[in-house]
C-alpha positions in Angstrom: -42.1 79.1 40.8 -43.9 80.9 43.6 -46.9 79.2 45.2 -49.1 80.6 48.0 -52.6 79.9 49.2 -54.2 82.4 46.9 -52.0 82.4 43.7 -49.3 80.7 41.8 -46.8 82.6 39.5 -43.8 81.8 37.4 -40.8 84.1 37.2 -38.3 83.6 34.3 -34.9 85.2 33.9 -33.4 84.8 30.4 -30.7 86.3 28.3 -32.1 87.7 25.1 -29.6 89.1 22.6 -27.0 89.4 25.5 -29.5 91.4 27.5 -30.8 90.0 30.8 -34.6 90.4 31.1 -37.2 89.2 33.6 -40.6 87.7 32.6 -43.4 87.7 35.1 -47.1 87.0 34.7 -48.0 90.3 36.2 -46.0 92.3 33.7 -47.2 92.9 30.1 -43.7 93.1 28.6 -40.1 91.9 29.5 -38.4 94.0 32.1 -34.6 94.7 32.2 -33.0 92.9 35.1 -31.2 96.0 36.3 -34.6 97.8 36.7 -35.7 95.0 39.0 -32.5 95.3 41.1 -33.0 99.0 41.5 -36.7 98.5 42.4 -35.5 96.2 45.2 -33.3 98.9 46.6 -29.9 98.2 44.9 -29.4 101.5 43.2 -25.6 101.1 42.8 -24.6 99.3 39.6 -21.2 98.5 41.0 -22.8 96.7 44.0 -24.9 94.5 41.6 -21.8 93.6 39.6 -19.8 92.7 42.7 -22.7 90.6 43.8 -22.5 88.6 40.6 -18.8 88.1 40.8 -15.3 89.7 40.6 -14.7 88.5 37.1 -14.9 91.4 34.6 -16.8 89.1 32.2 -19.9 89.3 34.4 -19.8 93.1 34.1 -19.5 92.9 30.3 -22.5 90.6 30.1 -24.5 92.9 32.4 -23.6 96.1 30.5 -26.5 95.9 28.0 -29.0 95.8 30.8 -27.3 98.7 32.6 -27.3 100.8 29.4 -31.0 100.1 28.8 -31.7 101.1 32.3 -29.8 104.4 31.8 -31.7 104.8 28.5 -35.0 104.9 30.3 -33.6 107.4 32.8 -33.8 105.0 35.8 -31.2 105.7 38.5 -33.2 105.5 41.8 -35.6 103.0 43.4 -38.5 105.4 43.0 -37.9 105.7 39.3 -37.7 102.0 38.9 -40.9 101.4 40.8 -42.6 104.0 38.6 -41.3 102.2 35.5 -42.6 98.8 36.7 -46.0 100.3 37.7 -46.6 101.1 34.0 -45.7 97.6 33.0 -48.1 95.9 35.4 -51.1 94.2 33.8 -54.5 95.7 34.4 -55.9 92.3 35.4 -53.3 91.7 38.2 -53.6 92.9 41.7 -50.2 92.8 43.3 -51.3 94.1 46.6 -53.4 91.0 47.3 -50.6 88.6 46.5 -47.9 87.4 48.8 -44.5 86.4 47.7 -43.3 82.9 48.3 -39.8 84.1 49.2 -39.9 85.5 52.8 -38.8 89.1 53.3 -37.9 89.7 56.9 -37.9 93.2 58.4 -38.9 94.7 55.0 -35.5 93.9 53.6 -35.3 92.8 50.0 -31.5 92.0 50.1 -32.0 88.2 50.5 -34.2 88.3 47.4 -31.5 90.3 45.5 -28.9 87.7 46.5 -31.2 84.9 45.2 -31.7 86.7 41.9 -28.0 87.4 41.6 -27.2 83.6 42.0 -29.7 82.8 39.2 -28.1 85.3 36.9 -24.6 84.1 37.6 -25.5 80.5 36.9 -27.2 81.6 33.7 -24.1 83.5 32.6 -21.8 80.6 33.5 -23.9 78.4 31.3 -23.7 81.0 28.5 -19.9 81.2 28.7 -19.3 77.5 29.3 -21.7 74.8 28.1 -20.2 72.4 30.6 -21.8 74.5 33.3 -25.3 73.5 32.1 -27.4 71.5 34.5 -27.8 67.8 33.8 -31.5 67.2 33.2 -31.0 63.6 34.3 -29.6 64.5 37.7 -31.9 63.6 40.5 -31.3 66.8 42.4 -32.9 68.7 39.4 -36.1 66.7 39.4 -39.3 67.3 41.3 -41.7 64.4 41.9 -45.5 65.3 41.8 -47.0 63.1 44.5 -50.5 61.8 44.6 -51.5 64.1 47.4 -50.3 67.2 45.6 -52.1 66.2 42.4 -55.4 65.7 44.4 -54.9 69.0 46.2 -54.5 70.8 42.8 -57.7 69.2 41.6 -59.6 70.0 44.8 -58.3 73.6 44.7 -59.6 74.1 41.2 -63.0 72.6 41.9 -63.3 74.6 45.2 -62.4 77.9 43.6 -64.7 77.2 40.6 -67.6 76.5 43.0 -67.0 79.8 44.9 -66.7 81.7 41.6 -70.0 80.2 40.2 -71.8 80.9 43.5 -70.5 84.5 43.5 -71.7 85.1 39.9 -75.2 83.8 40.7 -75.5 85.9 43.8 -74.2 89.0 42.0 -76.8 88.3 39.2 -79.6 88.2 41.7 -78.5 91.3 43.6 -78.1 93.3 40.3 -81.6 92.2 39.3 -83.2 93.9 42.3 -83.2 90.9 44.7 -82.4 91.4 48.3 -82.6 87.9 49.7 -80.8 84.7 48.7 -79.9 81.4 50.3 -76.2 80.5 49.9 -77.1 76.8 50.1 -79.1 77.1 46.9 -76.3 78.8 45.0 -73.8 76.0 45.6 -74.0 73.0 43.3 -74.3 70.0 45.5 -71.8 67.3 44.7 -69.8 69.4 42.2 -66.5 68.8 44.1 -67.2 65.1 44.7 -68.2 64.4 41.2 -65.1 66.2 39.9 -62.7 64.2 42.1 -64.5 60.9 41.2 -64.4 61.7 37.5 -60.6 62.5 37.7 -59.8 59.3 39.7 -62.0 57.1 37.5 -60.7 58.4 34.1 -57.1 59.2 35.2 -57.3 62.6 33.3 -56.0 65.6 35.2 -57.3 68.6 33.1 -56.9 71.8 35.2 -57.0 75.0 33.2 -56.2 77.1 36.2 -52.7 75.5 36.5 -52.3 74.7 32.8 -52.1 71.0 33.7 -53.2 68.3 31.2 -52.1 64.8 32.2 -53.4 61.4 31.2 -53.1 58.1 33.1 -52.5 59.7 36.5 -54.7 57.2 38.3 -54.6 53.5 37.5 -56.1 50.3 38.9 -53.8 48.8 41.5 -52.8 45.2 40.7 -52.7 43.1 43.9 -51.7 39.7 42.4 -48.6 39.7 44.7 -47.2 41.7 47.5 -44.0 42.6 45.5 -46.1 43.6 42.5 -48.3 45.9 44.6 -45.3 47.6 46.2 -43.7 48.0 42.9 -46.9 49.5 41.4 -47.2 52.0 44.3 -43.6 53.2 43.9 -43.7 53.6 40.1 -42.6 56.9 38.7 -44.2 58.0 35.4 -42.2 60.2 33.0 -43.5 63.4 31.6 -42.4 62.9 28.0 -43.4 60.4 25.4 -42.2 56.9 25.7 -41.7 56.7 21.9 -38.9 59.2 21.9 -35.6 57.6 20.8 -33.3 59.1 23.4 -30.7 57.3 25.5 -30.0 59.8 28.2 -33.2 59.5 30.3 -33.1 55.7 29.9 -29.6 55.2 31.2 -28.6 54.9 34.8 -27.4 58.0 36.6 -25.0 57.9 39.5 -27.2 60.3 41.5 -30.0 57.7 41.4 -28.0 55.4 43.8 -30.1 54.6 46.8 -33.2 56.5 45.5 -34.3 54.7 42.4 -34.3 50.9 41.9 -31.8 50.1 39.1 -33.4 46.8 38.2 -37.2 47.2 38.3 -38.2 48.7 34.9 -40.7 47.5 32.3 -39.8 46.1 28.9 -40.5 47.7 25.6 -40.7 51.4 24.9 -40.9 52.3 28.6 -37.6 50.6 29.4 -35.5 52.9 31.6 -38.1 55.7 31.5 -40.5 54.2 34.0 -38.6 53.9 37.2 -39.4 52.8 40.8 -38.5 54.4 44.1 -36.2 52.4 46.3 -37.7 50.7 49.3 -36.0 53.1 51.8 -36.5 56.2 49.7 -38.1 59.2 51.4 -39.6 62.1 49.3 -39.6 65.5 51.1 -42.2 68.1 50.4 -42.4 71.9 50.8 -45.0 71.6 53.6 -44.2 71.9 57.3 -44.8 68.5 59.0 -45.5 70.1 62.4 -49.2 71.0 61.9 -49.9 67.6 60.3 -48.2 65.7 63.1 -50.1 67.8 65.7 -53.4 67.1 63.9 -52.7 63.4 63.8 -51.5 63.1 67.4 -54.2 65.5 68.8 -51.9 67.5 71.1 -48.4 69.1 71.3 -45.4 67.4 72.8 -46.5 63.8 72.6 -45.4 60.9 70.5 -42.8 60.8 67.7 -43.3 64.5 66.8 -41.7 65.7 70.1 -38.7 63.4 69.7 -38.2 64.6 66.1 -38.2 68.2 67.1 -35.8 67.6 70.0 -33.3 65.7 67.7 
């Protein structure tokens, strides 16, 4: 997943009939992975194979992609870029999008290493099923916090407001009008009503991010202090509670110190609905520096300076 201020995209690398291909929203069809490597500057097939590993089995699995690359007559970076240019969707504007993976000094080698690690792990899983990732392992899970969900809803409402205002202004300008008031083109209370509706119903329906969730917001029960703390640390699963599976319900050694092993409801949600431990800390992908500066009001004061120095 790649997420920036302006766009969100999903990149998928899969093995289809022993041929490694890449799927991206900006491309109309699947692209051979060797074409992607050559487009990023790695024109030598031997260098790509050595980056995957010294075992000859990796070269054998990568051979169909190399042969398909040769079939299209792609041997240089320029030829690979020309090939990818024909595969780009007409509705995508790659020039206005920024990649989430930083590329320093215009060097794509760190990204090549990252893609090579992904392909090697996929090949290891293909050769040995034991190498498959454990879905119940805590390190392979991502928690969607309340602030992130509200930010998704606000982003969708804000962009919809801007889009509607732009359409109304373009309609007036195309009709011969030369004057308009921006305050009259913005629907007052659209963002507020959308947030209130989502929080009151608990339904998170965001077409932009293909998100359809129910029961996101619930009434907080304050009958007791322990009950309120347990309710605020509750983790809701993404799959149906009626599924008769034992793996997600059982305790996992990686949950030690992160999830409470005792606090779980009875019935069909037993083991699926978990609670964070009292001392658990969930990290995010956002830099805490600007937020701490905004809260403290200045640089170099309070806990933020001590945290940076440590």
